[in-house]
PADRENBA-798222 format. One line per field, with one value per residue (C-alpha): y, x, z. Coordinates in Angstrom, 3 decimals, decimal comma, always signed. Each point is the difference from the previous one (the first is absolute). Layout:
BEGIN
py [Y ...]
px [X ...]
pz [Z ...]
This chain:
BEGIN
py [+117,034 -3,508 -1,365 -0,877 -2,682 -1,028 -3,491 -0,863 +0,796 -3,130 -2,108 +1,193 -2,744 -2,719 +1,363 +0,275 -3,690 -0,897 +2,029 -1,738 -3,393 +0,970 +1,532 -3,073 -2,174 +2,186 +0,029 +1,302 +1,708 +0,793 +0,260 +1,709 -1,098 +3,287 +1,786 +1,798 +2,638 -0,048 +2,858 +2,451 +3,204 +1,731 -0,733 -3,705 -0,219 +1,590 -2,226 -3,168 +0,899 +0,707 -3,536 -1,607 +1,649 -2,498 -2,822 -0,781 -1,560 +1,813 -0,082 +0,344 +0,216 -0,622 +2,347 -1,059 +1,498 +1,863 +1,942 +1,591 +0,027 +3,285 +1,142 +2,726 +1,996 -1,715 +2,124 +0,591 -2,891 -1,561 -3,077 -1,797 +0,839 -3,266 -0,584 +0,662 -0,977 +3,014 +2,275 -0,709 +0,619 +1,243 -1,952 +1,820 -1,857 -0,226 -2,497 +0,569 +0,167 -1,192 +2,310 -0,393 +2,124 +2,863 +3,207 +1,384 -3,239 -1,006 -3,317 +1,610 +2,763 -2,436 -2,168 +3,097 +0,830 -3,462 +0,178 +3,335 -1,824 -2,675 -2,663 -1,514 -1,561 -0,757 -3,513 -1,028 -3,013 -0,477 -2,719 -1,496 -2,977 -1,147 +0,149 +2,556 +1,891 +1,532 +2,860 +0,742 +2,804 -1,462 +2,553 +0,538 -3,635 +0,761 +0,438 +2,669 -0,048 -2,323 -2,160 -3,224 +0,591 +0,892 -3,245 -2,000 +0,762 -2,448 -2,837 +1,039 +0,240 -3,643 +0,775 -0,253 +2,729 +1,247 +2,416 +2,557 +1,998 +1,297 -1,499 -3,782 -1,095 -0,856 -3,801 -2,621 -1,353 +3,387 +0,831 -3,379 +0,181 +3,557 -0,451 -3,256 +1,627 +3,568 -0,167 +3,691 +1,137 +1,882 -1,781 +3,151 +1,495 -2,950 -1,530 +1,677 +0,017 +2,926 -1,836 -2,873 -2,548 +1,296 -3,197 -2,483 +2,060 +1,432 -1,427 -3,705 -2,188 +2,987 +0,417 -2,629 +2,172 +3,069 +2,058 +2,330 +2,032 +1,738 -2,587 -0,058 -3,743 -2,170 -2,598 -2,388 -0,984 -2,599 +0,400 -2,048 +0,333 +3,215 +0,977 +3,196 +1,325 +2,538 +1,278 +1,507 +2,884 +0,503 -3,178 -0,523 -2,702 -0,870 -1,133 -1,796 -0,278 -2,805 -2,569 -2,099 +2,896 +1,981 -1,128 +1,976 +0,310 +2,266 +2,319 +0,675]
px [+83,981 -0,110 -3,521 +0,000 -2,716 +0,173 +1,483 -1,264 -3,593 +0,061 +0,096 -3,431 -2,159 +2,368 -0,026 -3,787 -0,327 +2,728 -1,628 -3,332 +1,700 +1,807 -3,079 -2,068 +2,427 -0,531 +3,601 +0,850 +3,160 +1,566 +3,740 +0,969 +3,366 +1,017 -0,264 -3,229 +1,071 +1,950 +2,243 +0,124 -1,993 -2,442 -2,762 +0,789 +0,143 -3,446 -1,353 +1,336 -1,583 -3,315 +0,036 +1,172 -2,947 -2,201 +1,436 -2,311 +2,591 +2,917 +3,108 +3,748 +2,695 +3,659 +1,668 +0,817 +2,591 -2,714 -0,898 +3,439 +0,255 +0,213 -0,881 +1,560 -0,821 +0,928 -0,788 -3,727 -0,652 +1,696 +1,963 +1,067 +3,418 +1,727 +2,084 -2,075 +2,975 +1,876 -2,807 +0,970 +3,732 +2,095 -1,004 +1,269 +2,348 -2,022 +1,590 -2,632 -3,051 -1,297 +0,517 -3,722 -0,777 +2,409 -2,084 -0,145 +1,043 -2,338 -0,967 -0,766 -1,982 -2,231 -0,472 -1,074 -2,627 -1,559 +0,229 -1,833 -2,850 -0,032 +1,934 +2,944 +2,849 +2,471 +0,727 -2,681 -1,746 -3,764 -1,684 -3,168 -1,801 +3,180 +2,078 +2,786 +0,028 +3,409 -0,129 +3,463 +1,263 +1,947 -1,116 +3,423 +1,185 +1,628 -1,244 +0,331 +2,789 -0,842 -2,445 +1,856 -0,101 -3,686 -0,742 +1,846 -2,912 -2,093 +2,178 -0,435 -3,769 -0,546 -3,373 -1,091 +1,859 -0,875 +2,261 -1,405 +2,326 +0,251 +3,160 +0,523 +2,820 +3,292 +0,042 +1,246 -3,549 -1,469 +2,778 -0,362 -3,797 -0,034 +2,890 -1,426 -3,326 +1,159 +3,689 +0,031 -0,528 +2,882 +0,608 +1,572 -3,501 -2,356 +1,332 +1,399 +3,501 +1,121 -0,817 +2,526 -0,394 -3,387 -1,849 +2,496 +0,747 -3,379 -2,941 +0,718 -1,604 -1,851 -2,838 -2,340 -1,102 +1,362 -2,334 +1,479 -0,936 +2,290 -0,108 -2,909 -0,661 -0,884 +2,262 -0,252 +3,566 +0,678 +3,011 +1,133 -2,906 -1,156 -1,950 +0,519 -3,142 +0,613 -3,477 +0,602 -1,873 -3,469 +0,523 -2,023 +0,489 -2,297 +1,748 -2,492 +1,396 -1,563 +0,730 +1,977 +2,168 -0,190 -1,955 +0,980 -2,079 +0,062 -2,934 -1,305]
pz [+101,955 +1,534 +0,264 +3,679 -0,200 -3,631 +0,332 +3,467 -0,979 -2,168 +3,178 +1,053 -1,610 +1,252 +3,513 +0,132 -0,901 +2,483 +2,786 -0,616 +0,290 +3,200 +1,615 -0,850 +1,989 +3,120 +1,236 +3,459 -1,271 -3,385 -0,723 -3,266 -1,380 -1,609 -3,338 +0,801 -2,534 -3,250 +1,132 +2,850 -0,354 +2,385 -2,490 -0,098 +3,779 +0,233 -2,751 +1,626 +3,310 -1,717 -1,356 +3,243 +1,714 -1,868 +2,112 +2,901 +2,326 +1,657 -2,181 +0,377 -2,671 -0,630 -2,507 -3,545 -2,313 -1,916 +3,134 -0,441 -3,813 -1,881 -3,513 -2,070 -3,102 -3,268 -3,081 +0,026 +2,363 +3,024 +0,986 +3,136 +1,355 -0,922 +3,124 +3,083 +2,139 -1,357 +1,150 +3,588 -0,359 +1,588 +3,056 +3,060 +2,310 +3,214 +2,426 +2,654 -2,266 -3,332 -2,992 -0,725 +3,035 -0,763 -0,216 -3,508 -1,671 -2,838 +1,598 +3,356 -1,682 -1,894 +3,083 +1,927 -2,638 +0,292 +3,787 -0,009 -1,738 +2,698 -1,955 +1,890 -1,975 +2,798 +1,291 +2,485 +1,514 +0,245 +2,051 -1,451 +1,588 +1,703 -3,189 -0,418 -3,308 -0,778 -2,522 -1,423 -2,253 -2,951 -2,597 -1,589 +0,269 +3,357 +3,552 +2,695 +2,550 +2,895 -1,971 +0,768 +3,742 -0,259 -1,858 +2,643 +2,305 -2,013 +1,243 +3,609 -0,151 -0,926 -1,635 -3,628 -1,870 -3,493 -1,894 -2,448 -2,245 -3,559 -1,491 +0,402 +2,318 -1,684 +0,117 -2,471 -0,244 -0,916 -2,455 -1,764 -0,223 -1,330 -2,416 -1,385 -0,804 -0,715 -1,049 -0,950 +3,595 +1,624 +3,296 +1,408 -0,057 +0,337 +3,203 +3,121 -1,477 +2,143 +3,226 -0,121 +2,748 +1,115 -0,897 +1,410 +3,082 +0,955 -2,030 -0,421 +2,696 +1,463 -2,530 -1,431 -2,929 -1,771 -2,199 -2,627 -3,068 -2,519 -2,794 -2,444 -0,020 +3,019 +1,581 +2,935 +0,852 +2,721 +2,271 +2,949 +2,470 -1,696 -3,119 -1,983 -1,680 -2,785 -0,747 -3,429 -1,566 +1,525 +2,054 +3,178 +2,612 +2,889 +3,176 +2,262 +3,520 +2,001 +2,671 -2,478 -1,113 -3,228 -3,041 -3,096 -3,151 -3,022 -0,558 -3,488]
């Protein structure tokens, strides 16, 4: 039988140290960039929420691929299902709606479980001290239907806009930086390869900073009038919003 918490339990000491660091900085709001669990199970969802309860500030999250990963029996142990994309096939043809919302589909079912625990994973915008925080679902290296049009609203607002998502946008700058440092990475998985044109058409020139997770090492990658921050494993960034704009520093 799969040990529902076996691997994720190893994150406990790291998270406790991380939570202490975050709480000591007294943030007004926390955005988690995905991968709160190693794989989806009711036990892991409960365990993640137990840990998040140690954070003193309100928190929001974008989903990571591990929120939707699955494990299966392998001999006397278990292993990850190698291709998490295949877990969500077939993808129903839904011209009027996103396949992620089709009742009974695996993605929709897992989203509903998190939602029942009060954790929203859908695209949404939060205003904090006059700055707009855009939380985008890119868990499977793609984005929900209508995401581009939603992002276009950032250009109309004319305020400071910050984008938070799990998988880095698919840009030449991100691909070059990641491939130079980690040439073994599959760019089909480690950038938003299934959202072609999203950056150029809907993100570029609308956001000053993009914050992402997914990779295990940190990067700060400059773009034209925008910076992409890949936080890496256990990475934490403090965004201080003041009269002069956003000052960004790494915690820990």
